[in-house]
N, CA, C, O and the ligand as a Tripos MOL2 file, in Angstrom:
@<TRIPOS>MOLECULE
protein
  305   303    77     0     0
PROTEIN
NO_CHARGES

@<TRIPOS>ATOM
      1 N         102.7820   22.8510   35.1730 N.3       1 MET1
      2 CA        102.1380   21.5920   35.5180 C.3       1 MET1
      3 C         102.2060   21.3960   37.0320 C.2       1 MET1
      4 O         103.2380   21.6400   37.6570 O.2       1 MET1
      5 N         101.1010   20.9580   37.6020 N.am      2 ASP2
      6 CA        101.0380   20.7650   39.0450 C.3       2 ASP2
      7 C         100.7430   19.2970   39.3320 C.2       2 ASP2
      8 O          99.6090   18.8460   39.1700 O.2       2 ASP2
      9 N         101.7560   18.5550   39.7560 N.am      3 ILE3
     10 CA        101.5740   17.1220   40.0310 C.3       3 ILE3
     11 C         101.8890   16.8660   41.5010 C.2       3 ILE3
     12 O         102.9320   17.2760   42.0100 O.2       3 ILE3
     13 N         100.9640   16.1780   42.1730 N.am      4 LYS4
     14 CA        101.1920   15.8080   43.5620 C.3       4 LYS4
     15 C         101.3900   14.2920   43.6030 C.2       4 LYS4
     16 O         100.5650   13.5380   43.0880 O.2       4 LYS4
     17 N         102.4710   13.8580   44.2090 N.am      5 ILE5
     18 CA        102.7300   12.4260   44.3270 C.3       5 ILE5
     19 C         102.6800   12.0510   45.7990 C.2       5 ILE5
     20 O         103.3400   12.6730   46.6330 O.2       5 ILE5
     21 N         101.8860   11.0220   46.1140 N.am      6 GLY6
     22 CA        101.7990   10.5910   47.5030 C.3       6 GLY6
     23 C         100.9790    9.3260   47.5800 C.2       6 GLY6
     24 O         100.4360    8.8760   46.5720 O.2       6 GLY6
     25 N         100.8800    8.7380   48.7750 N.am      7 PRO7
     26 CA        100.1100    7.5040   48.9210 C.3       7 PRO7
     27 C          98.6460    7.7310   48.5350 C.2       7 PRO7
     28 O          98.0590    8.7630   48.8590 O.2       7 PRO7
     29 N          98.0770    6.7600   47.8480 N.am      8 HIS8
     30 CA         96.6920    6.8900   47.3990 C.3       8 HIS8
     31 C          95.7380    6.4900   48.5190 C.2       8 HIS8
     32 O          95.9170    5.4640   49.1750 O.2       8 HIS8
     33 N          94.7230    7.3220   48.7220 N.am      9 LYS9
     34 CA         93.6510    6.9640   49.6440 C.3       9 LYS9
     35 C          92.3870    6.7910   48.8270 C.2       9 LYS9
     36 O          92.1480    7.5210   47.8650 O.2       9 LYS9
     37 N          91.5760    5.8140   49.2200 N.am     10 LYS10
     38 CA         90.3380    5.5730   48.4730 C.3      10 LYS10
     39 C          89.5240    6.8610   48.4100 C.2      10 LYS10
     40 O          89.3450    7.5430   49.4190 O.2      10 LYS10
     41 N          89.0350    7.1890   47.2160 N.am     11 GLY11
     42 CA         88.2670    8.4150   47.0330 C.3      11 GLY11
     43 C          89.0930    9.5330   46.4340 C.2      11 GLY11
     44 O          88.5430   10.5010   45.9080 O.2      11 GLY11
     45 N          90.4210    9.4090   46.5070 N.am     12 ASP12
     46 CA         91.2770   10.3850   45.8380 C.3      12 ASP12
     47 C          91.0840   10.2580   44.3330 C.2      12 ASP12
     48 O          90.9090    9.1560   43.8140 O.2      12 ASP12
     49 N          91.1160   11.3620   43.6510 N.am     13 ALA13
     50 CA         91.1960   11.2780   42.2000 C.3      13 ALA13
     51 C          92.6570   11.0450   41.8580 C.2      13 ALA13
     52 O          93.5050   11.0110   42.7500 O.2      13 ALA13
     53 N          92.9590   10.8840   40.5860 N.am     14 GLY14
     54 CA         94.3580   10.7790   40.2270 C.3      14 GLY14
     55 C          94.5900    9.8770   39.0490 C.2      14 GLY14
     56 O          93.6550    9.4310   38.3840 O.2      14 GLY14
     57 N          95.8460    9.6180   38.8010 N.am     15 ILE15
     58 CA         96.2620    8.8170   37.6550 C.3      15 ILE15
     59 C          96.8750    7.5290   38.1530 C.2      15 ILE15
     60 O          97.7750    7.5350   38.9940 O.2      15 ILE15
     61 N          96.3780    6.4220   37.6250 N.am     16 LEU16
     62 CA         96.9470    5.1130   37.9210 C.3      16 LEU16
     63 C          97.8800    4.7540   36.7660 C.2      16 LEU16
     64 O          97.4880    4.7690   35.5990 O.2      16 LEU16
     65 N          99.1070    4.4350   37.1150 N.am     17 CYS17
     66 CA        100.1500    4.2400   36.1120 C.3      17 CYS17
     67 C         100.2690    2.7580   35.7570 C.2      17 CYS17
     68 O         100.5280    1.9200   36.6200 O.2      17 CYS17
     69 N         100.0740    2.4490   34.4670 N.am     18 MET18
     70 CA        100.2140    1.0710   33.9970 C.3      18 MET18
     71 C         101.5590    0.9380   33.2750 C.2      18 MET18
     72 O         101.8330    1.6910   32.3410 O.2      18 MET18
     73 N         102.3960   -0.0110   33.6980 N.am     19 PRO19
     74 CA        103.7330   -0.1410   33.1050 C.3      19 PRO19
     75 C         103.6650   -0.4700   31.6110 C.2      19 PRO19
     76 O         102.7820   -1.2050   31.1670 O.2      19 PRO19
     77 N         104.5870    0.0710   30.8590 N.am     20 LEU20
     78 CA        104.6430   -0.1780   29.4200 C.3      20 LEU20
     79 C         105.1710   -1.5830   29.1320 C.2      20 LEU20
     80 O         106.1330   -2.0330   29.7550 O.2      20 LEU20
     81 N         104.5410   -2.2630   28.1920 N.am     21 VAL21
     82 CA        105.0390   -3.5720   27.7630 C.3      21 VAL21
     83 C         106.4520   -3.4230   27.1920 C.2      21 VAL21
     84 O         107.2890   -4.3080   27.3710 O.2      21 VAL21
     85 N         106.7170   -2.3140   26.5110 N.am     22 SER22
     86 CA        108.0620   -2.1210   25.9390 C.3      22 SER22
     87 C         109.1390   -1.9870   27.0160 C.2      22 SER22
     88 O         110.3030   -2.2990   26.7650 O.2      22 SER22
     89 N         108.7630   -1.5240   28.2150 N.am     23 ASN23
     90 CA        109.7340   -1.4370   29.3110 C.3      23 ASN23
     91 C         109.8920   -2.7740   30.0310 C.2      23 ASN23
     92 O         110.9820   -3.0960   30.5040 O.2      23 ASN23
     93 N         108.8200   -3.5510   30.1190 N.am     24 LEU24
     94 CA        108.8240   -4.8250   30.8500 C.3      24 LEU24
     95 C         108.2010   -5.9140   29.9800 C.2      24 LEU24
     96 O         107.0880   -6.3670   30.2460 O.2      24 LEU24
     97 N         108.9220   -6.3320   28.9420 N.am     25 PRO25
     98 CA        108.3020   -7.2400   27.9610 C.3      25 PRO25
     99 C         107.8880   -8.5990   28.5290 C.2      25 PRO25
    100 O         106.9490   -9.2100   28.0180 O.2      25 PRO25
    101 N         108.5650   -9.0870   29.5720 N.am     26 ASP26
    102 CA        108.2420  -10.4170   30.1030 C.3      26 ASP26
    103 C         107.5600  -10.3570   31.4660 C.2      26 ASP26
    104 O         107.6100  -11.3240   32.2250 O.2      26 ASP26
    105 N         106.9310   -9.2450   31.7780 N.am     27 ALA27
    106 CA        106.3730   -9.0610   33.1240 C.3      27 ALA27
    107 C         105.3400  -10.1180   33.4860 C.2      27 ALA27
    108 O         105.1940  -10.4630   34.6580 O.2      27 ALA27
    109 N         104.6140  -10.6440   32.4850 N.am     28 ASP28
    110 CA        103.5870  -11.6380   32.8080 C.3      28 ASP28
    111 C         104.1890  -12.9820   33.2280 C.2      28 ASP28
    112 O         103.4890  -13.8220   33.7940 O.2      28 ASP28
    113 N         105.4670  -13.1890   32.9580 N.am     29 LYS29
    114 CA        106.1170  -14.4190   33.4390 C.3      29 LYS29
    115 C         106.3830  -14.3270   34.9350 C.2      29 LYS29
    116 O         106.3960  -15.3350   35.6420 O.2      29 LYS29
    117 N         106.5950  -13.0980   35.4050 N.am     30 LYS30
    118 CA        106.8900  -12.8810   36.8190 C.3      30 LYS30
    119 C         105.6020  -12.6270   37.6160 C.2      30 LYS30
    120 O         105.5060  -13.0060   38.7830 O.2      30 LYS30
    121 N         104.6300  -11.9930   36.9870 N.am     31 HIS31
    122 CA        103.3790  -11.6220   37.6560 C.3      31 HIS31
    123 C         102.2310  -12.3100   36.9180 C.2      31 HIS31
    124 O         101.8340  -11.8630   35.8420 O.2      31 HIS31
    125 N         101.7070  -13.3690   37.4740 N.am     32 SER32
    126 CA        100.7250  -14.1780   36.7490 C.3      32 SER32
    127 C          99.4030  -13.4450   36.5140 C.2      32 SER32
    128 O          98.6370  -13.8330   35.6320 O.2      32 SER32
    129 N          99.1240  -12.3940   37.2850 N.am     33 ASP33
    130 CA         97.8420  -11.6830   37.1220 C.3      33 ASP33
    131 C          97.9410  -10.5020   36.1540 C.2      33 ASP33
    132 O          96.9420   -9.8230   35.9160 O.2      33 ASP33
    133 N          99.1200  -10.2440   35.5920 N.am     34 TRP34
    134 CA         99.2490   -9.1050   34.6730 C.3      34 TRP34
    135 C          98.7710   -9.5020   33.2890 C.2      34 TRP34
    136 O          99.1180  -10.5660   32.7760 O.2      34 TRP34
    137 N          97.9600   -8.6230   32.6880 N.am     35 ARG35
    138 CA         97.4600   -8.8700   31.3320 C.3      35 ARG35
    139 C          97.7520   -7.6440   30.4840 C.2      35 ARG35
    140 O          97.8130   -6.5170   30.9750 O.2      35 ARG35
    141 N          97.9330   -7.9060   29.1750 N.am     36 LYS36
    142 CA         98.1830   -6.7900   28.2710 C.3      36 LYS36
    143 C          96.8900   -6.0320   27.9970 C.2      36 LYS36
    144 O          95.8220   -6.6230   27.8390 O.2      36 LYS36
    145 N          97.0140   -4.7230   27.9470 N.am     37 THR37
    146 CA         95.8910   -3.8770   27.5730 C.3      37 THR37
    147 C          96.4620   -2.7160   26.7700 C.2      37 THR37
    148 O          97.6680   -2.6760   26.5240 O.2      37 THR37
    149 N          95.6340   -1.7860   26.3640 N.am     38 THR38
    150 CA         96.1670   -0.6090   25.6900 C.3      38 THR38
    151 C          95.7720    0.6320   26.4750 C.2      38 THR38
    152 O          94.6940    0.7040   27.0640 O.2      38 THR38
    153 N          96.6610    1.5910   26.4650 N.am     39 CYS39
    154 CA         96.4180    2.8530   27.1550 C.3      39 CYS39
    155 C          95.2270    3.5600   26.4990 C.2      39 CYS39
    156 O          95.2120    3.7200   25.2780 O.2      39 CYS39
    157 N          94.2260    3.9860   27.2860 N.am     40 PRO40
    158 CA         93.0590    4.6560   26.7080 C.3      40 PRO40
    159 C          93.3960    6.0300   26.1310 C.2      40 PRO40
    160 O          92.6090    6.5790   25.3600 O.2      40 PRO40
    161 N          94.5390    6.5900   26.4870 N.am     41 ALA41
    162 CA         94.8920    7.9180   25.9880 C.3      41 ALA41
    163 C          95.7430    7.8650   24.7200 C.2      41 ALA41
    164 O          95.5870    8.7140   23.8430 O.2      41 ALA41
    165 N          96.6460    6.8790   24.6070 N.am     42 CYS42
    166 CA         97.5710    6.8860   23.4710 C.3      42 CYS42
    167 C          97.6440    5.5540   22.7330 C.2      42 CYS42
    168 O          98.3690    5.4340   21.7460 O.2      42 CYS42
    169 N          96.8990    4.5490   23.2010 N.am     43 ASP43
    170 CA         96.8360    3.2450   22.5260 C.3      43 ASP43
    171 C          98.1150    2.4210   22.6010 C.2      43 ASP43
    172 O          98.2430    1.4220   21.8940 O.2      43 ASP43
    173 N          99.0560    2.8180   23.4390 N.am     44 THR44
    174 CA        100.2840    2.0360   23.5940 C.3      44 THR44
    175 C          99.9910    0.8020   24.4470 C.2      44 THR44
    176 O          99.1780    0.8570   25.3690 O.2      44 THR44
    177 N         100.6590   -0.3100   24.1360 N.am     45 GLU45
    178 CA        100.4540   -1.5330   24.8780 C.3      45 GLU45
    179 C         101.0680   -1.3990   26.2830 C.2      45 GLU45
    180 O         102.2200   -0.9930   26.4350 O.2      45 GLU45
    181 N         100.2730   -1.7480   27.2990 N.am     46 CYS46
    182 CA        100.7820   -1.6870   28.6660 C.3      46 CYS46
    183 C         100.1640   -2.8150   29.4800 C.2      46 CYS46
    184 O          99.3210   -3.5670   28.9920 O.2      46 CYS46
    185 N         100.6000   -2.9150   30.7260 N.am     47 TRP47
    186 CA        100.1610   -4.0110   31.5990 C.3      47 TRP47
    187 C          99.1100   -3.5300   32.5840 C.2      47 TRP47
    188 O          99.1930   -2.4200   33.1090 O.2      47 TRP47
    189 N          98.1090   -4.3890   32.8320 N.am     48 VAL48
    190 CA         97.1380   -4.1200   33.8830 C.3      48 VAL48
    191 C          97.1350   -5.3320   34.8180 C.2      48 VAL48
    192 O          97.0600   -6.4720   34.3600 O.2      48 VAL48
    193 N          97.2140   -5.0860   36.1110 N.am     49 SER49
    194 CA         97.2320   -6.1680   37.1000 C.3      49 SER49
    195 C          95.8610   -6.2770   37.7570 C.2      49 SER49
    196 O          95.0000   -5.4210   37.5530 O.2      49 SER49
    197 N          95.6600   -7.3260   38.5430 N.am     50 ASN50
    198 CA         94.4040   -7.4510   39.2960 C.3      50 ASN50
    199 C          94.2170   -6.2620   40.2330 C.2      50 ASN50
    200 O          93.1000   -5.7780   40.4140 O.2      50 ASN50
    201 N          95.3110   -5.7950   40.8270 N.am     51 ALA51
    202 CA         95.2220   -4.6410   41.7360 C.3      51 ALA51
    203 C          94.7840   -3.3910   40.9740 C.2      51 ALA51
    204 O          93.9580   -2.6200   41.4610 O.2      51 ALA51
    205 N          95.3420   -3.1940   39.7730 N.am     52 HIS52
    206 CA         94.9080   -2.0680   38.9350 C.3      52 HIS52
    207 C          93.4100   -2.1810   38.6570 C.2      52 HIS52
    208 O          92.6540   -1.2240   38.8190 O.2      52 HIS52
    209 N          93.0030   -3.3880   38.2310 N.am     53 GLN53
    210 CA         91.6190   -3.6180   37.8250 C.3      53 GLN53
    211 C          90.6530   -3.2830   38.9600 C.2      53 GLN53
    212 O          89.6030   -2.6770   38.7410 O.2      53 GLN53
    213 N          91.0220   -3.6830   40.1650 N.am     54 LYS54
    214 CA         90.1800   -3.4270   41.3300 C.3      54 LYS54
    215 C          89.9850   -1.9180   41.5310 C.2      54 LYS54
    216 O          88.8730   -1.4640   41.8030 O.2      54 LYS54
    217 N          91.0570   -1.1580   41.3970 N.am     55 ILE55
    218 CA         90.9760    0.2990   41.5670 C.3      55 ILE55
    219 C          90.1580    0.9180   40.4390 C.2      55 ILE55
    220 O          89.3270    1.7940   40.6780 O.2      55 ILE55
    221 N          90.3960    0.4610   39.2060 N.am     56 ILE56
    222 CA         89.6680    0.9990   38.0490 C.3      56 ILE56
    223 C          88.1580    0.8010   38.2390 C.2      56 ILE56
    224 O          87.3670    1.6920   37.9330 O.2      56 ILE56
    225 N          87.7690   -0.3750   38.7470 N.am     57 GLU57
    226 CA         86.3460   -0.6790   38.8960 C.3      57 GLU57
    227 C          85.7130    0.0230   40.0910 C.2      57 GLU57
    228 O          84.5300    0.3630   40.0500 O.2      57 GLU57
    229 N          86.4840    0.2460   41.1560 N.am     58 SER58
    230 CA         85.8660    0.7760   42.3770 C.3      58 SER58
    231 C          86.0740    2.2830   42.5460 C.2      58 SER58
    232 O          85.4380    2.8980   43.4010 O.2      58 SER58
    233 N          86.9530    2.8830   41.7420 N.am     59 GLU59
    234 CA         87.2310    4.3010   41.9300 C.3      59 GLU59
    235 C          87.1390    5.0470   40.6030 C.2      59 GLU59
    236 O          88.1390    5.2130   39.9040 O.2      59 GLU59
    237 N          85.9390    5.4910   40.2650 N.am     60 PRO60
    238 CA         85.7350    6.1270   38.9590 C.3      60 PRO60
    239 C          86.5310    7.4210   38.7670 C.2      60 PRO60
    240 O          86.7230    7.8560   37.6320 O.2      60 PRO60
    241 N          86.9950    8.0380   39.8460 N.am     61 LYS61
    242 CA         87.7590    9.2880   39.6940 C.3      61 LYS61
    243 C          89.2130    9.0350   39.3100 C.2      61 LYS61
    244 O          89.9370    9.9600   38.9430 O.2      61 LYS61
    245 N          89.6360    7.7670   39.3970 N.am     62 VAL62
    246 CA         91.0050    7.4190   39.0330 C.3      62 VAL62
    247 C          91.0450    7.0300   37.5540 C.2      62 VAL62
    248 O          90.2450    6.2150   37.0930 O.2      62 VAL62
    249 N          91.9830    7.6210   36.8240 N.am     63 LYS63
    250 CA         92.1600    7.3070   35.4100 C.3      63 LYS63
    251 C          93.4230    6.4750   35.2530 C.2      63 LYS63
    252 O          94.4970    6.8610   35.7150 O.2      63 LYS63
    253 N          93.2820    5.3290   34.5970 N.am     64 ALA64
    254 CA         94.4310    4.4590   34.3640 C.3      64 ALA64
    255 C          95.0000    4.7340   32.9840 C.2      64 ALA64
    256 O          94.3000    4.6210   31.9780 O.2      64 ALA64
    257 N          96.2690    5.0940   32.9420 N.am     65 VAL65
    258 CA         96.9630    5.3360   31.6640 C.3      65 VAL65
    259 C          98.3560    4.7210   31.7370 C.2      65 VAL65
    260 O          98.7910    4.2800   32.8020 O.2      65 VAL65
    261 N          99.0490    4.6920   30.6100 N.am     66 CYS66
    262 CA        100.3960    4.1220   30.5840 C.3      66 CYS66
    263 C         101.3890    5.0540   31.2840 C.2      66 CYS66
    264 O         101.0800    6.2060   31.5900 O.2      66 CYS66
    265 N         102.5750    4.5260   31.5230 N.am     67 THR67
    266 CA        103.6120    5.2730   32.2270 C.3      67 THR67
    267 C         103.9060    6.6210   31.5540 C.2      67 THR67
    268 O         104.0260    7.6430   32.2300 O.2      67 THR67
    269 N         104.0210    6.6170   30.2190 N.am     68 MET68
    270 CA        104.3770    7.8580   29.5360 C.3      68 MET68
    271 C         103.2830    8.9140   29.6930 C.2      68 MET68
    272 O         103.5800   10.0860   29.9250 O.2      68 MET68
    273 N         102.0270    8.5040   29.5680 N.am     69 CYS69
    274 CA        100.9330    9.4570   29.7450 C.3      69 CYS69
    275 C         100.8700    9.9490   31.1940 C.2      69 CYS69
    276 O         100.5970   11.1210   31.4520 O.2      69 CYS69
    277 N         101.1290    9.0340   32.1360 N.am     70 ALA70
    278 CA        101.1160    9.4210   33.5510 C.3      70 ALA70
    279 C         102.1970   10.4740   33.8130 C.2      70 ALA70
    280 O         101.9610   11.4540   34.5190 O.2      70 ALA70
    281 N         103.3880   10.2580   33.2340 N.am     71 LEU71
    282 CA        104.4850   11.2000   33.4400 C.3      71 LEU71
    283 C         104.1750   12.5570   32.8110 C.2      71 LEU71
    284 O         104.5990   13.6010   33.3070 O.2      71 LEU71
    285 N         103.4280   12.5190   31.7080 N.am     72 LYS72
    286 CA        103.0500   13.7770   31.0650 C.3      72 LYS72
    287 C         101.9070   14.4630   31.7850 C.2      72 LYS72
    288 O         101.5730   15.6090   31.4840 O.2      72 LYS72
    289 N         101.2960   13.7520   32.7510 N.am     73 GLY73
    290 CA        100.1890   14.3250   33.5050 C.3      73 GLY73
    291 C          98.9520   14.5130   32.6480 C.2      73 GLY73
    292 O          98.2590   15.5270   32.7420 O.2      73 GLY73
    293 N          98.6870   13.5250   31.8140 N.am     74 ILE74
    294 CA         97.5930   13.6310   30.8560 C.3      74 ILE74
    295 C          96.2380   13.8590   31.5560 C.2      74 ILE74
    296 O          95.9720   13.3190   32.6300 O.2      74 ILE74
    297 N          95.4160   14.6590   30.9190 N.am     75 LYS75
    298 CA         94.0530   14.8810   31.4210 C.3      75 LYS75
    299 C          93.1000   14.1090   30.5340 C.2      75 LYS75
    300 O          93.1020   14.2960   29.3170 O.2      75 LYS75
    301 N          92.2930   13.2530   31.1140 N.am     76 LEU76
    302 CA         91.3340   12.4810   30.3230 C.3      76 LEU76
    303 C          89.9600   13.0900   30.4180 C.2      76 LEU76
    304 O          89.0150   12.5780   29.8170 O.2      76 LEU76
    305 ZN         99.4470    6.3230   27.2070 Zn       77 ZN77
@<TRIPOS>BOND
     1     1     2 1
     2     2     3 1
     3     3     4 2
     4     3     5 am
     5     5     6 1
     6     6     7 1
     7     7     8 2
     8     7     9 am
     9     9    10 1
    10    10    11 1
    11    11    12 2
    12    11    13 am
    13    13    14 1
    14    14    15 1
    15    15    16 2
    16    15    17 am
    17    17    18 1
    18    18    19 1
    19    19    20 2
    20    19    21 am
    21    21    22 1
    22    22    23 1
    23    23    24 2
    24    23    25 am
    25    25    26 1
    26    26    27 1
    27    27    28 2
    28    27    29 am
    29    29    30 1
    30    30    31 1
    31    31    32 2
    32    31    33 am
    33    33    34 1
    34    34    35 1
    35    35    36 2
    36    35    37 am
    37    37    38 1
    38    38    39 1
    39    39    40 2
    40    39    41 am
    41    41    42 1
    42    42    43 1
    43    43    44 2
    44    43    45 am
    45    45    46 1
    46    46    47 1
    47    47    48 2
    48    47    49 am
    49    49    50 1
    50    50    51 1
    51    51    52 2
    52    51    53 am
    53    53    54 1
    54    54    55 1
    55    55    56 2
    56    55    57 am
    57    57    58 1
    58    58    59 1
    59    59    60 2
    60    59    61 am
    61    61    62 1
    62    62    63 1
    63    63    64 2
    64    63    65 am
    65    65    66 1
    66    66    67 1
    67    67    68 2
    68    67    69 am
    69    69    70 1
    70    70    71 1
    71    71    72 2
    72    71    73 am
    73    73    74 1
    74    74    75 1
    75    75    76 2
    76    75    77 am
    77    77    78 1
    78    78    79 1
    79    79    80 2
    80    79    81 am
    81    81    82 1
    82    82    83 1
    83    83    84 2
    84    83    85 am
    85    85    86 1
    86    86    87 1
    87    87    88 2
    88    87    89 am
    89    89    90 1
    90    90    91 1
    91    91    92 2
    92    91    93 am
    93    93    94 1
    94    94    95 1
    95    95    96 2
    96    95    97 am
    97    97    98 1
    98    98    99 1
    99    99   100 2
   100    99   101 am
   101   101   102 1
   102   102   103 1
   103   103   104 2
   104   103   105 am
   105   105   106 1
   106   106   107 1
   107   107   108 2
   108   107   109 am
   109   109   110 1
   110   110   111 1
   111   111   112 2
   112   111   113 am
   113   113   114 1
   114   114   115 1
   115   115   116 2
   116   115   117 am
   117   117   118 1
   118   118   119 1
   119   119   120 2
   120   119   121 am
   121   121   122 1
   122   122   123 1
   123   123   124 2
   124   123   125 am
   125   125   126 1
   126   126   127 1
   127   127   128 2
   128   127   129 am
   129   129   130 1
   130   130   131 1
   131   131   132 2
   132   131   133 am
   133   133   134 1
   134   134   135 1
   135   135   136 2
   136   135   137 am
   137   137   138 1
   138   138   139 1
   139   139   140 2
   140   139   141 am
   141   141   142 1
   142   142   143 1
   143   143   144 2
   144   143   145 am
   145   145   146 1
   146   146   147 1
   147   147   148 2
   148   147   149 am
   149   149   150 1
   150   150   151 1
   151   151   152 2
   152   151   153 am
   153   153   154 1
   154   154   155 1
   155   155   156 2
   156   155   157 am
   157   157   158 1
   158   158   159 1
   159   159   160 2
   160   159   161 am
   161   161   162 1
   162   162   163 1
   163   163   164 2
   164   163   165 am
   165   165   166 1
   166   166   167 1
   167   167   168 2
   168   167   169 am
   169   169   170 1
   170   170   171 1
   171   171   172 2
   172   171   173 am
   173   173   174 1
   174   174   175 1
   175   175   176 2
   176   175   177 am
   177   177   178 1
   178   178   179 1
   179   179   180 2
   180   179   181 am
   181   181   182 1
   182   182   183 1
   183   183   184 2
   184   183   185 am
   185   185   186 1
   186   186   187 1
   187   187   188 2
   188   187   189 am
   189   189   190 1
   190   190   191 1
   191   191   192 2
   192   191   193 am
   193   193   194 1
   194   194   195 1
   195   195   196 2
   196   195   197 am
   197   197   198 1
   198   198   199 1
   199   199   200 2
   200   199   201 am
   201   201   202 1
   202   202   203 1
   203   203   204 2
   204   203   205 am
   205   205   206 1
   206   206   207 1
   207   207   208 2
   208   207   209 am
   209   209   210 1
   210   210   211 1
   211   211   212 2
   212   211   213 am
   213   213   214 1
   214   214   215 1
   215   215   216 2
   216   215   217 am
   217   217   218 1
   218   218   219 1
   219   219   220 2
   220   219   221 am
   221   221   222 1
   222   222   223 1
   223   223   224 2
   224   223   225 am
   225   225   226 1
   226   226   227 1
   227   227   228 2
   228   227   229 am
   229   229   230 1
   230   230   231 1
   231   231   232 2
   232   231   233 am
   233   233   234 1
   234   234   235 1
   235   235   236 2
   236   235   237 am
   237   237   238 1
   238   238   239 1
   239   239   240 2
   240   239   241 am
   241   241   242 1
   242   242   243 1
   243   243   244 2
   244   243   245 am
   245   245   246 1
   246   246   247 1
   247   247   248 2
   248   247   249 am
   249   249   250 1
   250   250   251 1
   251   251   252 2
   252   251   253 am
   253   253   254 1
   254   254   255 1
   255   255   256 2
   256   255   257 am
   257   257   258 1
   258   258   259 1
   259   259   260 2
   260   259   261 am
   261   261   262 1
   262   262   263 1
   263   263   264 2
   264   263   265 am
   265   265   266 1
   266   266   267 1
   267   267   268 2
   268   267   269 am
   269   269   270 1
   270   270   271 1
   271   271   272 2
   272   271   273 am
   273   273   274 1
   274   274   275 1
   275   275   276 2
   276   275   277 am
   277   277   278 1
   278   278   279 1
   279   279   280 2
   280   279   281 am
   281   281   282 1
   282   282   283 1
   283   283   284 2
   284   283   285 am
   285   285   286 1
   286   286   287 1
   287   287   288 2
   288   287   289 am
   289   289   290 1
   290   290   291 1
   291   291   292 2
   292   291   293 am
   293   293   294 1
   294   294   295 1
   295   295   296 2
   296   295   297 am
   297   297   298 1
   298   298   299 1
   299   299   300 2
   300   299   301 am
   301   301   302 1
   302   302   303 1
   303   303   304 2
@<TRIPOS>SUBSTRUCTURE
     1 MET1         2 RESIDUE 1 A MET
     2 ASP2         6 RESIDUE 1 A ASP
     3 ILE3        10 RESIDUE 1 A ILE
     4 LYS4        14 RESIDUE 1 A LYS
     5 ILE5        18 RESIDUE 1 A ILE
     6 GLY6        22 RESIDUE 1 A GLY
     7 PRO7        26 RESIDUE 1 A PRO
     8 HIS8        30 RESIDUE 1 A HIS
     9 LYS9        34 RESIDUE 1 A LYS
    10 LYS10       38 RESIDUE 1 A LYS
    11 GLY11       42 RESIDUE 1 A GLY
    12 ASP12       46 RESIDUE 1 A ASP
    13 ALA13       50 RESIDUE 1 A ALA
    14 GLY14       54 RESIDUE 1 A GLY
    15 ILE15       58 RESIDUE 1 A ILE
    16 LEU16       62 RESIDUE 1 A LEU
    17 CYS17       66 RESIDUE 1 A CYS
    18 MET18       70 RESIDUE 1 A MET
    19 PRO19       74 RESIDUE 1 A PRO
    20 LEU20       78 RESIDUE 1 A LEU
    21 VAL21       82 RESIDUE 1 A VAL
    22 SER22       86 RESIDUE 1 A SER
    23 ASN23       90 RESIDUE 1 A ASN
    24 LEU24       94 RESIDUE 1 A LEU
    25 PRO25       98 RESIDUE 1 A PRO
    26 ASP26      102 RESIDUE 1 A ASP
    27 ALA27      106 RESIDUE 1 A ALA
    28 ASP28      110 RESIDUE 1 A ASP
    29 LYS29      114 RESIDUE 1 A LYS
    30 LYS30      118 RESIDUE 1 A LYS
    31 HIS31      122 RESIDUE 1 A HIS
    32 SER32      126 RESIDUE 1 A SER
    33 ASP33      130 RESIDUE 1 A ASP
    34 TRP34      134 RESIDUE 1 A TRP
    35 ARG35      138 RESIDUE 1 A ARG
    36 LYS36      142 RESIDUE 1 A LYS
    37 THR37      146 RESIDUE 1 A THR
    38 THR38      150 RESIDUE 1 A THR
    39 CYS39      154 RESIDUE 1 A CYS
    40 PRO40      158 RESIDUE 1 A PRO
    41 ALA41      162 RESIDUE 1 A ALA
    42 CYS42      166 RESIDUE 1 A CYS
    43 ASP43      170 RESIDUE 1 A ASP
    44 THR44      174 RESIDUE 1 A THR
    45 GLU45      178 RESIDUE 1 A GLU
    46 CYS46      182 RESIDUE 1 A CYS
    47 TRP47      186 RESIDUE 1 A TRP
    48 VAL48      190 RESIDUE 1 A VAL
    49 SER49      194 RESIDUE 1 A SER
    50 ASN50      198 RESIDUE 1 A ASN
    51 ALA51      202 RESIDUE 1 A ALA
    52 HIS52      206 RESIDUE 1 A HIS
    53 GLN53      210 RESIDUE 1 A GLN
    54 LYS54      214 RESIDUE 1 A LYS
    55 ILE55      218 RESIDUE 1 A ILE
    56 ILE56      222 RESIDUE 1 A ILE
    57 GLU57      226 RESIDUE 1 A GLU
    58 SER58      230 RESIDUE 1 A SER
    59 GLU59      234 RESIDUE 1 A GLU
    60 PRO60      238 RESIDUE 1 A PRO
    61 LYS61      242 RESIDUE 1 A LYS
    62 VAL62      246 RESIDUE 1 A VAL
    63 LYS63      250 RESIDUE 1 A LYS
    64 ALA64      254 RESIDUE 1 A ALA
    65 VAL65      258 RESIDUE 1 A VAL
    66 CYS66      262 RESIDUE 1 A CYS
    67 THR67      266 RESIDUE 1 A THR
    68 MET68      270 RESIDUE 1 A MET
    69 CYS69      274 RESIDUE 1 A CYS
    70 ALA70      278 RESIDUE 1 A ALA
    71 LEU71      282 RESIDUE 1 A LEU
    72 LYS72      286 RESIDUE 1 A LYS
    73 GLY73      290 RESIDUE 1 A GLY
    74 ILE74      294 RESIDUE 1 A ILE
    75 LYS75      298 RESIDUE 1 A LYS
    76 LEU76      302 RESIDUE 1 A LEU
    77 ZN77       305 GROUP 0 **** ****
């Protein structure tokens, strides 16, 4: 597996990591813009923030998945 981790620049492809609800069950109390969604790869419940949403909408080469799928380096 070949994974490169570094600061994201607009236009980079890559994986956007959405935190798992099971890891941060009360995250929406701390972050008012976080909403529950499901991972498109494994259907696990995870969080999406306004910042995530902005990247998802403006950067089609970026795939948003949950933390576990991101760690596995899932290919969508
Ligand atoms: Zn997943």
